[in-house]
Biopython code that builds the backbone (N, CA, C, O; Angstrom):
import numpy as np
from Bio.PDB.StructureBuilder import StructureBuilder

atoms = [
    (1, "MET", "N", (15.419, -44.308, -1.652)),
    (1, "MET", "CA", (14.498, -45.115, -0.888)),
    (1, "MET", "C", (13.585, -44.264, -0.011)),
    (1, "MET", "O", (12.614, -44.762, 0.559)),
    (2, "ASP", "N", (13.910, -42.971, 0.089)),
    (2, "ASP", "CA", (13.049, -42.099, 0.876)),
    (2, "ASP", "C", (11.651, -42.008, 0.279)),
    (2, "ASP", "O", (10.666, -41.883, 1.006)),
    (3, "ILE", "N", (11.568, -42.072, -1.056)),
    (3, "ILE", "CA", (10.258, -42.009, -1.705)),
    (3, "ILE", "C", (9.423, -43.225, -1.311)),
    (3, "ILE", "O", (8.221, -43.104, -1.077)),
    (4, "LEU", "N", (10.052, -44.385, -1.238)),
    (4, "LEU", "CA", (9.344, -45.604, -0.855)),
    (4, "LEU", "C", (8.861, -45.523, 0.592)),
    (4, "LEU", "O", (7.750, -45.947, 0.908)),
    (5, "ILE", "N", (9.691, -44.984, 1.453)),
    (5, "ILE", "CA", (9.319, -44.863, 2.863)),
    (5, "ILE", "C", (8.174, -43.872, 3.032)),
    (5, "ILE", "O", (7.184, -44.184, 3.695)),
    (6, "TRP", "N", (8.290, -42.695, 2.450)),
    (6, "TRP", "CA", (7.246, -41.686, 2.607)),
    (6, "TRP", "C", (5.975, -42.071, 1.858)),
    (6, "TRP", "O", (4.870, -41.788, 2.321)),
    (7, "GLY", "N", (6.127, -42.711, 0.709)),
    (7, "GLY", "CA", (4.953, -43.206, -0.005)),
    (7, "GLY", "C", (4.218, -44.257, 0.805)),
    (7, "GLY", "O", (2.989, -44.249, 0.876)),
    (8, "GLY", "N", (4.969, -45.159, 1.414)),
    (8, "GLY", "CA", (4.374, -46.176, 2.273)),
    (8, "GLY", "C", (3.694, -45.578, 3.491)),
    (8, "GLY", "O", (2.652, -46.058, 3.937)),
    (9, "THR", "N", (4.295, -44.526, 4.021)),
    (9, "THR", "CA", (3.682, -43.839, 5.159)),
    (9, "THR", "C", (2.343, -43.229, 4.754)),
    (9, "THR", "O", (1.365, -43.310, 5.498)),
    (10, "LEU", "N", (2.305, -42.622, 3.580)),
    (10, "LEU", "CA", (1.070, -42.026, 3.083)),
    (10, "LEU", "C", (-0.004, -43.095, 2.850)),
    (10, "LEU", "O", (-1.158, -42.918, 3.240)),
    (11, "VAL", "N", (0.381, -44.193, 2.220)),
    (11, "VAL", "CA", (-0.573, -45.280, 1.949)),
    (11, "VAL", "C", (-1.087, -45.869, 3.259)),
    (11, "VAL", "O", (-2.278, -46.152, 3.390)),
    (12, "SER", "N", (-0.203, -46.052, 4.217)),
    (12, "SER", "CA", (-0.595, -46.598, 5.507)),
    (12, "SER", "C", (-1.514, -45.633, 6.259)),
    (12, "SER", "O", (-2.460, -46.067, 6.916)),
    (13, "ALA", "N", (-1.246, -44.346, 6.168)),
    (13, "ALA", "CA", (-2.100, -43.347, 6.819)),
    (13, "ALA", "C", (-3.490, -43.314, 6.182)),
    (13, "ALA", "O", (-4.490, -43.145, 6.880)),
    (14, "LEU", "N", (-3.552, -43.474, 4.863)),
    (14, "LEU", "CA", (-4.853, -43.539, 4.198)),
    (14, "LEU", "C", (-5.642, -44.765, 4.656)),
    (14, "LEU", "O", (-6.850, -44.688, 4.879)),
    (15, "GLY", "N", (-4.957, -45.878, 4.791)),
    (15, "GLY", "CA", (-5.607, -47.082, 5.291)),
    (15, "GLY", "C", (-6.098, -46.914, 6.717)),
    (15, "GLY", "O", (-7.189, -47.368, 7.062)),
    (16, "LEU", "N", (-5.296, -46.264, 7.542)),
    (16, "LEU", "CA", (-5.695, -46.013, 8.928)),
    (16, "LEU", "C", (-6.911, -45.097, 8.978)),
    (16, "LEU", "O", (-7.820, -45.312, 9.780)),
    (17, "ALA", "N", (-6.931, -44.085, 8.131)),
    (17, "ALA", "CA", (-8.090, -43.186, 8.075)),
    (17, "ALA", "C", (-9.340, -43.961, 7.645)),
    (17, "ALA", "O", (-10.429, -43.714, 8.163)),
    (18, "GLY", "N", (-9.191, -44.881, 6.718)),
    (18, "GLY", "CA", (-10.314, -45.712, 6.307)),
    (18, "GLY", "C", (-10.819, -46.598, 7.434)),
    (18, "GLY", "O", (-12.026, -46.783, 7.591)),
    (19, "LEU", "N", (-9.908, -47.141, 8.210)),
    (19, "LEU", "CA", (-10.310, -47.967, 9.351)),
    (19, "LEU", "C", (-11.068, -47.150, 10.387)),
    (19, "LEU", "O", (-12.071, -47.605, 10.937)),
    (20, "VAL", "N", (-10.583, -45.945, 10.649)),
    (20, "VAL", "CA", (-11.273, -45.069, 11.602)),
    (20, "VAL", "C", (-12.659, -44.715, 11.083)),
    (20, "VAL", "O", (-13.618, -44.680, 11.853)),
    (21, "TRP", "N", (-12.774, -44.450, 9.780)),
    (21, "TRP", "CA", (-14.076, -44.132, 9.198)),
    (21, "TRP", "C", (-15.041, -45.300, 9.376)),
    (21, "TRP", "O", (-16.209, -45.094, 9.707)),
    (22, "CYS", "N", (-14.565, -46.516, 9.159)),
    (22, "CYS", "CA", (-15.411, -47.697, 9.324)),
    (22, "CYS", "C", (-15.889, -47.837, 10.767)),
    (22, "CYS", "O", (-17.052, -48.153, 11.018)),
    (23, "ILE", "N", (-14.992, -47.604, 11.699)),
    (23, "ILE", "CA", (-15.355, -47.684, 13.114)),
    (23, "ILE", "C", (-16.431, -46.661, 13.447)),
    (23, "ILE", "O", (-17.412, -46.977, 14.120)),
    (24, "ILE", "N", (-16.242, -45.437, 12.975)),
    (24, "ILE", "CA", (-17.216, -44.374, 13.257)),
    (24, "ILE", "C", (-18.561, -44.697, 12.622)),
    (24, "ILE", "O", (-19.605, -44.484, 13.238)),
    (25, "ARG", "N", (-18.544, -45.206, 11.404)),
    (25, "ARG", "CA", (-19.794, -45.527, 10.698)),
    (25, "ARG", "C", (-20.595, -46.598, 11.434)),
    (25, "ARG", "O", (-21.809, -46.464, 11.589)),
    (26, "VAL", "N", (-19.933, -47.652, 11.885)),
    (26, "VAL", "CA", (-20.631, -48.717, 12.604)),
    (26, "VAL", "C", (-21.084, -48.234, 13.971)),
    (26, "VAL", "O", (-22.171, -48.589, 14.425)),
    (27, "GLN", "N", (-20.270, -47.435, 14.623)),
    (27, "GLN", "CA", (-20.647, -46.914, 15.941)),
    (27, "GLN", "C", (-21.891, -46.038, 15.843)),
    (27, "GLN", "O", (-22.763, -46.110, 16.709)),
    (28, "ARG", "N", (-21.986, -45.215, 14.803)),
    (28, "ARG", "CA", (-23.179, -44.389, 14.604)),
    (28, "ARG", "C", (-24.407, -45.257, 14.357)),
    (28, "ARG", "O", (-25.495, -44.964, 14.855)),
    (29, "ALA", "N", (-24.229, -46.310, 13.596)),
    (29, "ALA", "CA", (-25.357, -47.203, 13.321)),
    (29, "ALA", "C", (-25.807, -47.907, 14.597)),
    (29, "ALA", "O", (-27.004, -48.099, 14.810)),
    (30, "ARG", "N", (-24.880, -48.284, 15.427)),
    (30, "ARG", "CA", (-25.245, -48.954, 16.679)),
    (30, "ARG", "C", (-25.941, -48.001, 17.631)),
    (30, "ARG", "O", (-26.889, -48.383, 18.318)),
    (31, "ARG", "N", (-25.471, -46.753, 17.674)),
    (31, "ARG", "CA", (-26.097, -45.764, 18.557)),
    (31, "ARG", "C", (-27.494, -45.386, 18.083)),
    (31, "ARG", "O", (-28.338, -44.998, 18.890)),
    (32, "ALA", "N", (-27.742, -45.493, 16.799)),
    (32, "ALA", "CA", (-29.057, -45.164, 16.257)),
    (32, "ALA", "C", (-30.093, -46.229, 16.601)),
    (32, "ALA", "O", (-31.282, -46.060, 16.332)),
    (33, "LYS", "N", (-29.633, -47.325, 17.196)),
    (33, "LYS", "CA", (-30.501, -48.433, 17.599)),
    (33, "LYS", "C", (-31.391, -48.887, 16.441)),
    (33, "LYS", "O", (-32.614, -48.974, 16.548)),
    (34, "LEU", "N", (-30.713, -49.170, 15.335)),
    (34, "LEU", "CA", (-31.418, -49.654, 14.156)),
    (34, "LEU", "C", (-31.942, -51.060, 14.394)),
    (34, "LEU", "O", (-31.473, -51.776, 15.279)),
    (35, "ALA", "N", (-32.911, -51.434, 13.595)),
    (35, "ALA", "CA", (-33.396, -52.810, 13.646)),
    (35, "ALA", "C", (-32.266, -53.746, 13.217)),
    (35, "ALA", "O", (-31.310, -53.327, 12.564)),
    (36, "ASP", "N", (-32.392, -55.004, 13.591)),
    (36, "ASP", "CA", (-31.334, -55.974, 13.335)),
    (36, "ASP", "C", (-30.996, -56.061, 11.846)),
    (36, "ASP", "O", (-29.823, -56.092, 11.473)),
    (37, "GLU", "N", (-32.009, -56.101, 11.012)),
    (37, "GLU", "CA", (-31.766, -56.219, 9.568)),
    (37, "GLU", "C", (-31.104, -54.953, 9.009)),
    (37, "GLU", "O", (-30.260, -55.041, 8.118)),
    (38, "ASP", "N", (-31.476, -53.794, 9.518)),
    (38, "ASP", "CA", (-30.857, -52.543, 9.051)),
    (38, "ASP", "C", (-29.394, -52.460, 9.486)),
    (38, "ASP", "O", (-28.534, -52.006, 8.731)),
    (39, "LEU", "N", (-29.128, -52.900, 10.702)),
    (39, "LEU", "CA", (-27.742, -52.913, 11.176)),
    (39, "LEU", "C", (-26.897, -53.884, 10.352)),
    (39, "LEU", "O", (-25.739, -53.602, 10.045)),
    (40, "ARG", "N", (-27.473, -55.010, 10.002)),
    (40, "ARG", "CA", (-26.759, -55.970, 9.150)),
    (40, "ARG", "C", (-26.481, -55.379, 7.770)),
    (40, "ARG", "O", (-25.433, -55.644, 7.182)),
    (41, "ALA", "N", (-27.404, -54.589, 7.257)),
    (41, "ALA", "CA", (-27.199, -53.947, 5.957)),
    (41, "ALA", "C", (-26.051, -52.953, 6.017)),
    (41, "ALA", "O", (-25.249, -52.869, 5.087)),
    (42, "VAL", "N", (-25.969, -52.201, 7.104)),
    (42, "VAL", "CA", (-24.858, -51.266, 7.281)),
    (42, "VAL", "C", (-23.541, -52.028, 7.357)),
    (42, "VAL", "O", (-22.542, -51.634, 6.754)),
    (43, "MET", "N", (-23.558, -53.120, 8.106)),
    (43, "MET", "CA", (-22.344, -53.920, 8.251)),
    (43, "MET", "C", (-21.911, -54.523, 6.911)),
    (43, "MET", "O", (-20.718, -54.592, 6.616)),
    (44, "ARG", "N", (-22.887, -54.960, 6.098)),
    (44, "ARG", "CA", (-22.548, -55.523, 4.789)),
    (44, "ARG", "C", (-21.869, -54.497, 3.898)),
    (44, "ARG", "O", (-21.008, -54.852, 3.093)),
    (45, "ARG", "N", (-22.241, -53.238, 4.027)),
    (45, "ARG", "CA", (-21.609, -52.195, 3.215)),
    (45, "ARG", "C", (-20.240, -51.802, 3.760)),
    (45, "ARG", "O", (-19.358, -51.412, 2.995)),
    (46, "VAL", "N", (-20.058, -51.900, 5.064)),
    (46, "VAL", "CA", (-18.815, -51.432, 5.689)),
    (46, "VAL", "C", (-17.700, -52.481, 5.624)),
    (46, "VAL", "O", (-16.527, -52.123, 5.518)),
    (47, "VAL", "N", (-18.045, -53.752, 5.686)),
    (47, "VAL", "CA", (-17.024, -54.803, 5.749)),
    (47, "VAL", "C", (-16.058, -54.777, 4.558)),
    (47, "VAL", "O", (-14.850, -54.868, 4.777)),
    (48, "PRO", "N", (-16.527, -54.657, 3.310)),
    (48, "PRO", "CA", (-15.557, -54.596, 2.206)),
    (48, "PRO", "C", (-14.646, -53.367, 2.280)),
    (48, "PRO", "O", (-13.464, -53.443, 1.944)),
    (49, "LEU", "N", (-15.196, -52.253, 2.716)),
    (49, "LEU", "CA", (-14.366, -51.053, 2.879)),
    (49, "LEU", "C", (-13.343, -51.242, 3.993)),
    (49, "LEU", "O", (-12.206, -50.781, 3.897)),
    (50, "ASN", "N", (-13.766, -51.927, 5.046)),
    (50, "ASN", "CA", (-12.860, -52.203, 6.149)),
    (50, "ASN", "C", (-11.701, -53.089, 5.685)),
    (50, "ASN", "O", (-10.547, -52.846, 6.037)),
    (51, "MET", "N", (-12.012, -54.106, 4.901)),
    (51, "MET", "CA", (-10.967, -54.997, 4.397)),
    (51, "MET", "C", (-10.019, -54.247, 3.455)),
    (51, "MET", "O", (-8.807, -54.462, 3.487)),
    (52, "GLY", "N", (-10.571, -53.378, 2.626)),
    (52, "GLY", "CA", (-9.733, -52.578, 1.732)),
    (52, "GLY", "C", (-8.820, -51.642, 2.501)),
    (52, "GLY", "O", (-7.652, -51.480, 2.145)),
    (53, "ALA", "N", (-9.341, -51.023, 3.555)),
    (53, "ALA", "CA", (-8.531, -50.123, 4.371)),
    (53, "ALA", "C", (-7.431, -50.900, 5.094)),
    (53, "ALA", "O", (-6.302, -50.424, 5.212)),
    (54, "LEU", "N", (-7.760, -52.069, 5.564)),
    (54, "LEU", "CA", (-6.758, -52.911, 6.213)),
    (54, "LEU", "C", (-5.676, -53.324, 5.229)),
    (54, "LEU", "O", (-4.493, -53.349, 5.569)),
    (55, "PHE", "N", (-6.087, -53.651, 3.999)),
    (55, "PHE", "CA", (-5.141, -53.996, 2.950)),
    (55, "PHE", "C", (-4.202, -52.825, 2.662)),
    (55, "PHE", "O", (-2.993, -53.016, 2.530)),
    (56, "LEU", "N", (-4.754, -51.614, 2.564)),
    (56, "LEU", "CA", (-3.911, -50.432, 2.331)),
    (56, "LEU", "C", (-2.908, -50.238, 3.457)),
    (56, "LEU", "O", (-1.741, -49.936, 3.206)),
    (57, "SER", "N", (-3.353, -50.408, 4.688)),
    (57, "SER", "CA", (-2.443, -50.243, 5.824)),
    (57, "SER", "C", (-1.294, -51.242, 5.770)),
    (57, "SER", "O", (-0.138, -50.888, 6.001)),
    (58, "VAL", "N", (-1.621, -52.484, 5.465)),
    (58, "VAL", "CA", (-0.587, -53.524, 5.407)),
    (58, "VAL", "C", (0.386, -53.257, 4.263)),
    (58, "VAL", "O", (1.598, -53.370, 4.446)),
    (59, "ILE", "N", (-0.128, -52.905, 3.087)),
    (59, "ILE", "CA", (0.740, -52.608, 1.948)),
    (59, "ILE", "C", (1.643, -51.420, 2.265)),
    (59, "ILE", "O", (2.830, -51.434, 1.942)),
    (60, "GLY", "N", (1.080, -50.394, 2.898)),
    (60, "GLY", "CA", (1.881, -49.229, 3.273)),
    (60, "GLY", "C", (2.996, -49.581, 4.242)),
    (60, "GLY", "O", (4.126, -49.117, 4.094)),
    (61, "LEU", "N", (2.679, -50.397, 5.226)),
    (61, "LEU", "CA", (3.718, -50.808, 6.176)),
    (61, "LEU", "C", (4.781, -51.669, 5.503)),
    (61, "LEU", "O", (5.961, -51.584, 5.841)),
    (62, "MET", "N", (4.359, -52.495, 4.555)),
    (62, "MET", "CA", (5.339, -53.294, 3.824)),
    (62, "MET", "C", (6.252, -52.400, 2.989)),
    (62, "MET", "O", (7.449, -52.664, 2.876)),
    (63, "MET", "N", (5.692, -51.349, 2.408)),
    (63, "MET", "CA", (6.510, -50.413, 1.633)),
    (63, "MET", "C", (7.533, -49.713, 2.530)),
    (63, "MET", "O", (8.690, -49.540, 2.147)),
    (64, "VAL", "N", (7.097, -49.317, 3.720)),
    (64, "VAL", "CA", (8.024, -48.664, 4.651)),
    (64, "VAL", "C", (9.153, -49.603, 5.048)),
    (64, "VAL", "O", (10.319, -49.209, 5.042)),
    (65, "ILE", "N", (8.821, -50.830, 5.390)),
    (65, "ILE", "CA", (9.841, -51.802, 5.797)),
    (65, "ILE", "C", (10.783, -52.093, 4.634)),
    (65, "ILE", "O", (11.997, -52.172, 4.822)),
    (66, "LEU", "N", (10.232, -52.251, 3.438)),
    (66, "LEU", "CA", (11.087, -52.485, 2.270)),
    (66, "LEU", "C", (12.012, -51.302, 2.022)),
    (66, "LEU", "O", (13.185, -51.495, 1.703)),
    (67, "GLY", "N", (11.510, -50.098, 2.163)),
    (67, "GLY", "CA", (12.333, -48.907, 2.001)),
    (67, "GLY", "C", (13.449, -48.822, 3.024)),
    (67, "GLY", "O", (14.562, -48.400, 2.709)),
    (68, "ILE", "N", (13.148, -49.226, 4.251)),
    (68, "ILE", "CA", (14.183, -49.213, 5.296)),
    (68, "ILE", "C", (15.256, -50.261, 5.006)),
    (68, "ILE", "O", (16.449, -49.991, 5.142)),
    (69, "PHE", "N", (14.826, -51.454, 4.609)),
    (69, "PHE", "CA", (15.795, -52.506, 4.305)),
    (69, "PHE", "C", (16.674, -52.160, 3.126)),
    (69, "PHE", "O", (17.872, -52.442, 3.147)),
    (70, "LEU", "N", (16.105, -51.553, 2.098)),
    (70, "LEU", "CA", (16.883, -51.217, 0.901)),
    (70, "LEU", "C", (17.709, -49.941, 1.062)),
    (70, "LEU", "O", (18.648, -49.696, 0.304)),
    (71, "GLY", "N", (17.348, -49.141, 2.052)),
    (71, "GLY", "CA", (18.022, -47.849, 2.230)),
    (71, "GLY", "C", (19.208, -47.916, 3.039)),
    (71, "GLY", "O", (19.862, -46.898, 3.262)),
]
sb = StructureBuilder()
sb.init_structure("model")
sb.init_model(0)
sb.init_chain("A")
sb.init_seg("    ")
for serial, (resi, resn, name, xyz) in enumerate(atoms, 1):
    if name == "N":
        sb.init_residue(resn, " ", resi, " ")
    sb.init_atom(name, np.array(xyz, "f"), 0.0, 1.0, " ", f" {name:<3s}", serial, name[0])
structure = sb.get_structure()
């Protein structure tokens, strides 16, 4: 079950890194003082990536919990 725990940790860390990347990307766009439509375009590109990163984090945490329960 150690493989499940460490694999889940890796997946969760990748998801967390994706979330941080999304935060940085939107923060840079906001600091650039883009026009409203340009900022919306950036947000439209970032939102699906943000949801995917959140999904990875949740799946990783579920893998860790499952590994702990089975171990």
